[in-house]
N, C-alpha and C positions, 0 to 999 in steps of 0.2 A: 156229721156222723163220725163214729170211731171204727176204724178198719182193723180187723184182727185176722191174722193168718190162721190156716187150718191147724197148724201144729200147736197153736196156743188157745184153741177154742175151749179146752177144758178149764182154762183159768178165767173165763169171762164171768164177771159178777152177775148175780141173779137179777139185779135191778136193771141190767142192760136189756133193751128191747131190740129184737132183730128187725132191721130195716130192709136189707138186701143181701142176697146170696150170690157170690161170684164163683168162678172156677177154683181159685186158690185162696179165697178168703170170704169173710162175711162182714157186713157193716151193721153197726148198732147205733142206736140213739138212746139218750137218757131224757128224763123229764127236764133237767136243766138246759140241755141242748135244744129241746123242742121249744122251751120258753124263749131262749136266745134267738132261735130262728124266727119266731113270730115277731120279736121286737125288730130284727133286722129287716124282714120283709115289709113291715109296716112303717119303717122309719122314713123311707123315701116319700110315701104318700103323705105322712104326717108333716114332713118338711115342706112339701109343695103347698099343703093346706095352710101351714103357718106363714109361708112366704106370701101367698096370695092375700091372707088376712092383713099382713103388714103393709102390702102394696095398696090395698083398698083404703086402709087407714091413712096412709101418707097422701093418697090421691084426694081423699075427702078434706084433709087438712090444708092442701095446697090449692084447691080449686078456687077458693076465694081470692087468691093472689096470682092467678094464672097470667093475667095481662102484665103484671109487674115482672114476673119471671121471664116471660117471652121478650119483653122490652130489654131487660137486663142481658139476656143471652145474645140478642142482636147487637146491643152496644158493645159487649165484650168481643163478639165476632168481628165487628168493624174495627175496634181498637187493635185486635190481633193482626188484621190485614194491614192496617196502617203502620203498625210497628214493623211488620215484615218488609213493607215498602221502604221504610226509613233505614232499616238495617242493610238491605241489599244495595240501596242507593249510596249509602256511606261506604260500604265495603268495596264496591266495584266502580265507584266514581261516576254515577249517573248524574244527569243534569235535569233541571226543571224545564219541561217543554212549554212553548207558547201556543195556545190554541187560537186558531184563526177561523174566520167565517167566509173568507173569499176563495176557498178551495185550493190555496197554495200549500204544497207540501215541500218542506226544505229540511234535509237532514245532513249535517256535516260530521264526517267521521263516525258514522253509525256502526254499531256492532250487534252481533246476535247474542242475546243475553244467556242462552243455554250453551251454545258452542264455545263462547268465550270462557265460560266458567269451567269447561272441561279441558281447555288447553292450558299449557304453561303460561305464566304471567306475561303480558305484553306481546304474545305471539300471534294474536288474532289481527288480521289485516282489516282496518276499518275502511268503509266506503261511503260516498255521499249519494244523495238522491234528491233530485229537483223535478217536481211535477206541478202542473197547474191545470186549470180548466180551459186553457186556450191551445197553445202550440206544443205543449208537452203533456198531453193526456195519456199517451200510450208509449211504453218503453218496450221495444223488441230487443230481447236479450239473447245473444248467440255466444257460442263458445263450446269447447269440448266437454265431455262428461268428466265429472270429478273436479271441475275447475272452480265451482262455487256458485253457479247460477241459482240453484235452489236455496242455498243458505242466504244469499243476498236478498232474494225476494221475500223469504220468510222473515228476515230481520226487519225489513221495512214494514211488513204487516204487523209484526209483534210490537214494533215501536209505536205504531198508530194505536194498537189495542191497549198497550200499557198506558199511553197518554190519556186515553178515555177512561181508564180505570182510576186515574188520579195518582199514578205512580211516576216517579222520575224515570228517564229513559237512558239507554246506553248510547250516548253520542256526545259530541262537543257542543253541538247546537241543534235544536229541533223546533221547527214551526209546523204544527200539526193541524190540518183542517178538520172541522167538525164532520164526522163520517157517520152515515146512518147504518151501514153494514160493511163487513169485510167478507168477501166471497173467495174461496180457494178451490182450485182443481189441481190437486197435487197427489201423486202416488196412488192411483186407483188400483184395485185388485179384483179378482173374480168374486162374484157372489154366487157360489155354487148352490146354496140352499134355494134361492129363487130362480136359478137357471140363467143368470146374467153373466156374460163374458166381461173381461176387463174393458174392452172397447164399449160395450153397452153401458157399463157403470160410468165410464168416462163421459159418454154422450148424455147420460141422464143428468149428471152433475152440470155439464155445460148448459143443458136445456134449462135447468133450474136457475142458473146464473142469468141467462139471457132473459128469462121471464121476470125476475125479481130485482135485478140491479137497477139503480138510479144514477143520476149524474153525481150524486153525493157519495156513491159507494167506492170502495177500493177493491179491485179484483186482481187475484194472483192466479195465473194460468201457467202450468208447467207441462210442456210437451203435448199440446193438443194434437190429436190425430195420429199418434204414433202406433196405435193398436190395430191399424188396418193397412191396406195397400198404400204404397207411397203416394201415388197421385191422388187417391181418395183422401188420405190424411192431409195432404197439402191443400187440396181444394177446400176441405172443411175448415182448416186453420185460417186460410186466407179469408173465407167468408165470415168467420167469427170476428176477425180483426176489423174488417170493413164495417160490420154491424155495430160493434162495440164502440169504435172510435167516432162514429157518426153521431153528432149531437142531436139529430132528430130522432134517433133510436134510443141511445143510452148516453154516450159521451162521457163515461166515467174514467177515473184514473185507473190504468191497467198495466200490470207488469206481466209480460208475455215471453216466457223462455221457449226457445225452439231450436231444432236442428235443421229446419227448412230454411236454408239461406236465401231461397227465393223471396221470402217475406221481407228481407231487407230492401227489396225494390220499392216497398210501399212508402218509405221516407221520401218526401218531396212530391209524392203523388196523392197521398191522403193527408189532409191537414190534422196535425196533432200527433203524428207518428214520428218517433225518434229511435235511431238505432244505437244500441250499446253492446259491448262485448266484454268478455272476461279475458284479461291479458294473459298470454302465455309466452314463454321463450323457448325456442328450439335449440337444442344442443345435439347436433348429429342426428341420430335416430330417436333421441329422447326428447321429452318436453318437460318444462318446469312450470308449474302452476303458480302464477304470481298473485292470484286472488284479488286482483285490482280491476274495478269496473271503469271502462273508458268509452268515449264516444266512438261510433263507427260499428260496422258489422264485421263478423269474423269471415275470413275468406275460405276457411276449411274447418272440418270438425275434429281432425286429429284422432279419428276413431281407431285407426290401425295402431297408432302410438299408444293409445290407452289400452287397447287389447294386448299389446306387448307388455305394458306395465303390469297387467293383470295376470300374466303368465301363460298366455296362449302360445302353444309350441311354435318355434321359429319357422318350420316348413309352411305352416298355415299362414303365418304373417307374410312370408315371401310371396306365397300364391295370392294372397289378398292384395298385395301391392301391385302385382302384375295385372290382376283383374281391374283394379282401380284405374290404372293407366289406360287400359282399353276403354273403360266406360267414360273417362274424362275426354277422350277423343271425340265422343259423340256430342259433347257440349250441350247436354240437355237443358242446362240452366238458362241458356240464351233465349229460350222460348218463353220464359216467365214474364218478360217485359211486355209481351203481347196480350197478357190476360186481362190487365186493367181496362175497364170500360168507362168512357166519359159519359156526361149527362145525356147526350143525344143518342147514345147507343152505339156510336162508332168505336172501333177498337184502336187503342194507341199502339202503333206498331203494325206490321203487316202479316201477322200470323194467319189471319183468315181472309186475305185478299183473294182476287180471282185466281192467281197462280197457286194459291194454297188450298183451293177447293179440292183438288185431287188428293192432296195430303190429308185433308180432313176426312175424305171418303175412305181413304186407306186406313186411317186410324179407327174408324167405326168398325171395320171388318176384322181388326186384330183381336185375337182371343188372349188378352193379356194374362188372365188368371192361369192359363195352361201353357205359357211360353217359358222356355228355359232362358237363363241369362244370355246365352249365346244367340238364341233365336231373337230375343228382344234387341240385342245389339245389332244384329243383321237387319232387323226391321227398321231400326233408326238410320242405318246407312242407306237403305232403300228410300226412306222418306227424304233424307238429305239430297239424294240424287234427283228425286222428283222436283224438289224446290230449285235445284240448280238448272234443271231442264226448263 
């Protein structure tokens, strides 16, 4: 339309056709504008019709060669993937893995392909991994948060996956066993839409692993049981370890990261379990993460030091240290050795002998969910006194 103000209405040509009247102006159209409007409005519809006609024509011309086109696309896709493998292997110094059928996994100076690419050159700390189907089926990995437990476990899983893809792997040497599946339980979160809590999601994933894993599987478990009460979580983690390492149940290669140091008691008691830790160095109140995996279990979690590094206020840190000293006096961890049960059903250790029956009865009556930390600590002192009596 052509818009004309009221002061200029007397100059409007006779061939203008009034379209709309507004407060301060009037709008007009002409035969030429009406014709242009029709062409514009119809242009999109005509374009779509023309596009569909061309599409149908192309489809009809190609349908006789469809199989050849699909085969060509798949070949180009495979070639593209292989070229990517070759480029990344050359650029980052990957090596050709040896595939084995005896279940032995050997990685020397292995690296995480993604983390390594994000760090400055040669700054990633490589680590080895040695597992088999006999005495080294399960690795219990302990150490503080941020030390590198998750990175280590994921790099092992990624190395196995890359080898099965036909890609070279980030290591100095790699012997990879034929693996039917890789199962992971890492970093669960709430599923609010279906009403599942973090712990429920975690347990669902664990249940799926326990149902479907075989002796040829590789399983990565990170912090099983942390989403519930401490003793409940420890009990679940302990039972999962026992079930998975047992060759009559699963007996697969498993990397199990945990803060439950009681699980390190399983080495020497369950065949196939070995303890490893992430090395750290203490400097006064600070800790330095060495990112190196070594044999043995961690003797503490350094949780307070990590909280300090994260910026938790100093008064809170000091109070946490005081509470920790009081809790350590209770020496709860010593009871862990009495949990393991032998084949005949007798307990190793004396946690539930005759003199401990009173302690067991007292434990049954404790309302743990509603106790304060101080009440829990006093209850532990009372139980200790009962044992001494």
